[in-house]
Structure formats: C-alpha cells, structure tokens
C-alpha positions in Angstrom: 147.8 45.2 177.0 144.3 46.0 178.3 141.4 46.3 175.9 141.1 50.1 176.4 144.7 51.1 175.5 146.1 51.6 172.1 149.8 52.1 171.5 151.6 53.2 168.5 155.0 51.6 168.0 158.0 54.1 168.3 159.2 53.4 164.8 155.8 54.0 163.1 155.2 57.4 161.6 151.8 59.0 161.9 150.8 61.4 159.2 147.5 63.0 158.3 145.7 61.4 155.3 146.3 63.3 152.2 143.5 63.5 149.5 144.3 61.4 146.5 145.5 63.3 143.5 143.4 62.6 140.4 144.7 62.9 137.0 142.8 64.9 134.4 141.4 62.5 131.8 140.7 64.1 128.4 137.0 64.3 127.7 136.1 63.4 131.3 133.8 65.6 133.3 134.7 66.9 136.8 134.2 64.0 139.2 132.2 66.3 141.5 129.4 66.9 139.1 126.2 65.4 140.6 125.0 62.3 138.7 121.5 63.6 138.3 122.8 66.7 136.5 124.9 64.7 134.1 121.9 62.4 133.4 119.6 65.4 132.8 122.1 66.9 130.4 122.4 63.6 128.5 118.6 63.2 128.3 118.2 66.8 127.0 120.9 66.2 124.3 119.3 63.1 123.0 117.1 63.6 120.0 113.6 62.4 119.6 113.1 59.0 117.9 110.2 57.7 115.9 109.1 54.1 116.2 108.8 52.0 113.0 105.0 52.2 113.5 105.1 56.0 113.8 107.3 56.3 110.7 104.8 54.2 108.7 101.9 56.3 109.9 103.7 59.6 109.0 104.6 58.3 105.5 101.1 56.9 104.8 99.5 60.1 105.9 102.1 62.3 104.2 102.9 64.1 107.5 106.2 66.0 107.5 107.6 68.2 110.2 109.6 71.4 109.8 112.7 71.9 112.0 110.6 74.4 114.1 107.8 71.8 114.6 110.4 69.2 115.7 111.8 71.7 118.2 108.2 72.3 119.5 107.7 68.6 119.7 111.0 68.1 121.7 110.0 70.9 124.0 106.6 69.3 124.6 108.2 66.0 125.5 110.5 67.8 127.9 107.5 69.6 129.5 105.8 66.2 129.9 108.9 64.7 131.4 109.2 67.6 133.9 105.6 66.9 135.1 106.1 63.2 135.4 104.4 62.1 132.2 105.2 58.7 130.9 102.9 58.1 127.9 101.9 61.5 126.6 99.5 62.7 123.9 101.0 65.7 122.1 98.8 67.9 119.9 101.0 69.7 117.4 99.2 71.9 114.9 96.8 69.4 113.3 98.7 66.2 114.3 98.3 64.1 117.4 101.3 62.1 118.6 101.6 59.6 121.4 105.1 59.7 122.9 106.9 57.4 125.3 108.5 60.2 127.4 111.1 57.9 129.1 112.3 56.6 125.7 111.8 59.9 123.9 110.1 57.9 121.2 107.1 58.9 119.1 104.9 55.7 119.2 102.2 56.8 116.7 101.0 59.8 114.8 97.5 60.7 113.6 96.7 63.5 111.2 93.8 66.0 111.6 91.4 64.2 109.3 91.7 61.0 111.3 91.5 62.7 114.7 87.7 62.9 114.8 85.9 60.2 116.8 89.3 58.8 118.0 89.8 57.6 121.6 93.3 57.7 123.0 94.0 55.1 125.7 97.0 54.3 127.8 98.2 57.8 128.1 98.7 59.7 131.4 99.2 63.2 130.2 98.7 65.6 127.3 100.5 68.6 126.0 98.9 71.0 123.6 101.4 73.1 121.6 
C-alpha cells in the first residue's frame, strides 16, 4: 500500500458520527450556558460578608444597617466590580466602608464622627451612594 492511499475493509461499516445523548441531571444547568454567565450569576447571588475587624468596628461605633442600606451597599459593590475596582471605599450615608470587591467582604467601617482628618490608603476606587 502506498502512503497516499487509504482503504476501508469491505466488512467495516462507515456511519456518520452521532452526537452523544446527554441525560438530564436534576438541578444541573444546561451544559451550553457560558461559564462566565454562570460565574456572574453566582457572584451576584452571594451576599456581602463582614470581616471580624469590620464587625468589631460596627459594634464599637453602634453602626447598624437597614435592609435598604444593605441593598445599596451590595449595589455599590457591584458597581465597583463592573468598573474593575478591587479595594473600594464606599460612602453610605454617614458611614465609610472599605470593601474587598473580589471577596465581597467589608474590611472596615468608619462612622461620620471619625471620618474627619482620615486618610484612606490601599484603595483603587470609590463609590458614593
């Protein structure tokens, strides 16, 4: 047989390839959904977390958030994420919060009385609500 010829034996059947049938798995998403979309949906579903340091600051300064304020805070984090923010200063009413956008974690919180004369470092963005 020369190198340029290819022969199919007479007893071999040649059929077109059929797509594999996939079984539906309960709770599993469609396999054709882009990964980036699934990731974005999961990130949007996750709730905001507060570091231990931020929780101590909130308690010490008697700062409490209403559900509406928490929603504003989550929206501000999402805006920062959409613009590429990594460590963001968020001004919410009379409270300043430094948030790790990737981790969706509030790192620290400062009330209005303590804001004066403060310098914020290691942030790359700010959102004013």
